[in-house]
N, C-alpha and C positions, 0 to 999 in steps of 0.2 A: 738838309735831308731831302731826298728825292720824294716826289708826291706819293708814290706807291707805298714806300716805307712810312711816310708820315701818316697815311690813313691807317695802315696796319697797327702802328703804335698807338693811334687814338683809340682803336678798338681794344687794345690791351689795357689802356687806361680805364676804359669804361668797365671792363670785366673786373679789374682789380678793385673797383669801388664796391663790388658785390661779393668779395671774397669772404666766406664765412669765418675763416681763421682770423680775419682782421676785424670784422664787424660784429660777430656774435658775442664775444666774451662780455662786453659791457652790458648786455641784456640779461645775463644770468641772474637768477634769484638766489636768495640765501637758502641753504639746505633746510628741509623741514625736520620736524622731530622724528618722523617715521622714514619710510622708504622714498627714494626718488627713482621713478621709472622713466627712462628715456625711450620714446618711440618716434618713428619718423618715416617719411617716404618722399622720394623725389630725387632729382639728379644731383642735388646738393646735400643729400642726406648723410653721406659718409663724411664729408668735410665738416658739416655741422656737428655730427657726433664727435669727431676728433677735436673740434674746438671746445666742446663741452668737457671732454675728458682732460684736456690740457689745462683747463682753468677751474675745474671742480676741486674743492678741498679733498686732499688725499684721505683724511680721516672720516669723510662723510660717505655714507652708502650711495652707491650708484650702480644701476643695472639697466639693461634694456636691449632693444632690437630696432634697427632701422633697415629700410629696403631701398636700394638704389638700382640704377640701370646696370646691365652687364658692362664690365670694364670701367665702372665708376667707383669701385670700392677703394678703401684705404685700410691700412692695418690699425686696428683699435684693440684695446685690452678689456675695457669694462662694458662696452656697448657692442653687441654683435651686429655685424653688417652682412646683409643678404643681398645678392645681386639677382635681379629678375627681369622679366620681359617688358620692353617699352619700344614703340608706342602701343603695340598690341600686348595685352596682358598674357600671363602664362600661369601654369600650375605652381611654379616655384613661388611666385608672388602671392598666389592664393593661399598657399600653405603658411607663408610668413605672416600674411594679414590675419589669418585665423589665430596664429600664435600671439600676435599683438593684441587682438581683441580679448583673448582669454586672460592675458597678463593684466590688461587694463581693468577687467572685471574683478581682479583680486585686490585692488587697492582700497584702502580705507580713508576716512576723513583726515587722519593725521599724516597721510602720505602726499606726494606730489606727482602729477603726471606732467612731464616736460615733453611736449610734442614738437618735432622739428619738421616743418612742412615746406616743400618747395615744388616748383613746376616739374611735371612728370609723375607726380604722386597719384594722379587719377588712374593711370594704368598700373602703376607699381603696387598700390594699396588696393588691389582688386579682390574683393570677397563677395562674389555674386550671391544674391538670395537663393535659397535652395530651389525655388521653382524655375530658376533660369539656368544655372550651371555655366561652367567656364567656356564650353564650346560655343554656346549661343552668345555669350558676352564677347568672345573673340570675334565672331562673325559680324556682330553689330558694330563693334569698334572699328573694324576694317571699313565697313560701309560709311560710317560717320567720317572717317579720315578722308575717304575719297570724295565725299559730298561737298567739301569746301565749307562746311558749317563752322562758324566761329567757336572758339573754345567754350564760351559761356553756354552756347546751345548744346554742345557735346556733353558738357558736364551736367546740364539739366537732366539729360537722359541717364547718364551714368550714376548720378546720385540716387535715382529712383530704381536702379537695378542692384544696389549695393546694400550689404548688411553693416557697413562700417562708415560710409561716407555720408555727406549731407547732414552732418551734426550727430550722427548716430554713435560715433566713437566717444564723443564727450558725454552723450546721454548714458553710455554704459559705465561711466566712471563715477565713483563716489568721492574721489579726492578732488582737491582744487586742480585746475588745468591751466597751464601756461603754454600757449602755442606760439612759437617763434617762427615767423613766416617770411620766406623770400618770394616776392611776387613776380610771377611771369605772365600776368594778365593785365589788360588795360583797366584802369580804375582801381587796381590794387585791393579789391574787395575779397577778404578771406574766404567767402562762400564759394568763390570761383577758382581758388588756388588749390590744386590737388583735390578738387571736388569737395572742399570744405569739411574734412572729417570732424573738426571741432567748432564749426561755425553754424549758426542758424541758417536754414534754407528757405528762402521765400518762394521757391518754385514748387510746382505740383505735378502729380502724375499726368494730369490733363495737359500741362505745359510740355511735358516730355513727348506725349503723343503728337502734339502740334509741331514740335521740332522735327520729328520723323516725317510728318506729312509735308512740311514746308521745304525740306531739303531733299525730298524724294528718296529717303533711306528705306531700303528693303530690309527690315529687321526680321530676325528669326521669329517664327510663329510663337514660340514660348515667351519671347520678349514682349511682343505686341499684346498677347493675351494677359500677361501679368500687369502691364501698364493699364490696360482697360479695366482690369479688376480693381486696381488702385484708384483709377478715376471714378469708379462706381462706388467707392467707399468700402470695398471688401478687404483692403489692405491698409494698415496704418501708414500715415504720412510721415515724412521726415520732420524733425523738430523745427518749429518756426520761430521767427524773431519774437521776442517777448516771453518765450518759454522760460520757466523758472530755473531749468537746469543750467542756463547760461549765466546765472548770477555768480557762479563759482568758476567761470571760464573767462580767460582773457586771450584774445587773438591779437598778437602784436606783430605788425609788419616791420621788418628790420632792414629790408633792402628792396629797392624799386628801380624801375627803368629811369625815373627822373634823376635819381642819385648817380646812375651811370652816365647819363647825359651831362650832368653838371661836371663830372670828372673829365669828360671829353672836351667840354668847353674850356676848362682850365688848361688842359693839354694844348689846345689850339692857341689859347691866349699866350702861353709861354713861348709859342712859336710865332707870335705876332700875326696871327690870323683871326679875324673876327668870325663869330659864329651867328647863325640864325637858327634858333631852336624851334623846330616845327612841331614839337610835342612828343609825349611819351605814349600816346594812345592812338597811333595811326593803325587803322584796320582797313579791310577791303581786299579785293582780288589783287594779288601782287602785281600782275601785269598792267592793271588799270591804274593802280596807285603810282606806278612808275611814269605813266603818261602825264599825270598831274605834276609830278616832280620835274619832268622834262620841260613842261611849259614854264615853270618858275625858273628853272635853270637858264633857259634861253632868254627870258626877260632880263635876268641879271647880267648874263654874259653880253647881250647885245645892247642893252639900254641903261645898265647900271641902276635898275629900278626893281625892287624897293631899296636895294643897297648896292654898293659898288664892289667889284672884286678887288683883292682876293677875299673870299668868304667861304666858309664851310657850312653847308646846310645839314643839320643833324636831326635825327628823329629816332624814336623807339616805337614800341607797339608790336603787333603781330598781324601780319597780312595772312591771307589764305590762298590756296591754290586749288581750283577745281580741276581734278585730273581728267583730262580727255585723251591724252596721248599715252605712249608706251615708253617714254624716255625716263631719264633719271634727273633728279634735282629736287631742291626744296624751295621754300618761298623766297629766300634771300637771293639765290642765283637766278631764280625766275624774275625777280624784281630787276636785277642788274641787266639781264639779257633784254628785257622789255625796254629798259631805259636806253640801252645801247641802240636798239632799233629806232627808238623815238628820236634820239639825239643825232643819229646818223653820222657819228664820228666828229661831233663838234669839238673844235680845238680847245685845249686848255681846260677840259673838264675831266675830272677823275672821280671815281666813286668806289665805295666799299659797302657791302651789306653782309652782315654775319650774325649768326645766332650766338648769344652770349654763353650758351651751354656748350658750344664747340661742335654742335651737330646741326646741320641744315637739313631739316626733314629727317630722313633716315639714312643719310649718306655719311661719308667719313670726313667731310669738310665742314668748317664753320660757316663758310660762305665763299666770297670771291672778291676780286678787285677788277674794276673796269677802267681801262685807259683810253685816251683819245684815239689810239690806233687799233683798238681791239677788233672792231668790225673789219678793217682792212687786213689785219693779220689773219683773222678767221677766214676771210675770202681767199687768201693765198693758200690756205690749207684745205680749201674746198668745202668750207663750212657755210651753209646757208642759214644765217641767224634767224630769219623769219620762220623757216620750216622747222628748225630746232625748237623755237619758242612754241609753235603750234603743237609740237609733239611732247611738250613738257620736258625737253632735254637740255636744260640750261647747264647741267653738270657736264654733259658731253662737250659743250662749247668751251667753257672755261678750263676744263681739264686739258683739252688739246692745246690751249694757249699757255698752259702751265701758270694760270693766274688764280687757282683755287687758294683759299686760306685754310690751312690745316693746323689746328692747335691741339687736337686730342681733347678728351673730356676736361672741361674747366671746373667741374664740380660746383657750379653755381648756375643760376638761370634767372635773368631779369628781362627775358625776351630779346627781340631783335635790335640790332644797332645798325643804323644807316648813316653814311656821311657822303655828301657830294661836295668836292672841292673845286671851286671855280677860280681859276688863276687869272 
């Protein structure tokens, strides 16, 4: 198999390891004596809901509502699927989140709340507190996205502007809660996944204000005023670790980046290529992380240290991009373009970087593939890789080379997948 296809197939293997239709059924509980309400939010919400429907006993009651991103829906019969805005929330998501909260409040001790949580849920399950409103939440979300703030920091702010996240959904429920969670964050802590609607929140209003200050986020006046009121004790905090409400709540992580990386390792093993797993928690500015990977790649290619080629360097996690230019692209293509500039066309080095949800940033591609001749081919087309990188236009570079990886929605999300193949 040629290197480009080998890398693309390794990505597909990683995604398959997080497919809800394959991994969720074994985690389903027995039906309760009363009602089972299925709720959920995230890019995997529709496929998770379908997996529940396919394996739930036909004679057992089942109802519910999940929210997923536009074009991520699937046909279901017992659980309603609503498509809404992501990464910036919208009124459709707000209305669906309000319906979910009201349904959860109707449950009793003999019922069960089955929550299906995955990455993207922070924007999709958006029910801003009344003092904020959707327009202020939208504006603040846009500023957070542009700031390059890591997802944990973004969610610290969002949890404290929400009537449903930061454990508040679980607090509104009188029934036992089982949250099945697909992790898209480093560390796999449920409090950070979809802003933890069923998980205790260790952060505070004061932490949220500090995030805005540290990342230079110009939040709407209503947002800052509300957070300051919370920091002053005028607004109740999110439920914290140790709160008795969580005695009847279980957050179970069923898919992680590490599982996806193990699947990729097995794929490369079957093709007789050793792997070096650099971890599932890689963070930092995408263009800077690429330089570190470039240094390791050169050390292996030139000196066979710490291992000899052929080898695939694989990793997961979520890098960030501080947007300074006006170009198009997400963190995966930005990583690859920076790597291309750093390696300057090193022979026998190929790479892929793709988001497992099938969407790199807000574009229509999952990521791209970098080949040894990519810089040279780009130059022949009149593309200046360094200028495009400075303008955050990695999409433009790989699109012209026809080396984008386009999968469409995968309906799962365990963060980014990167592989550098040194032959």
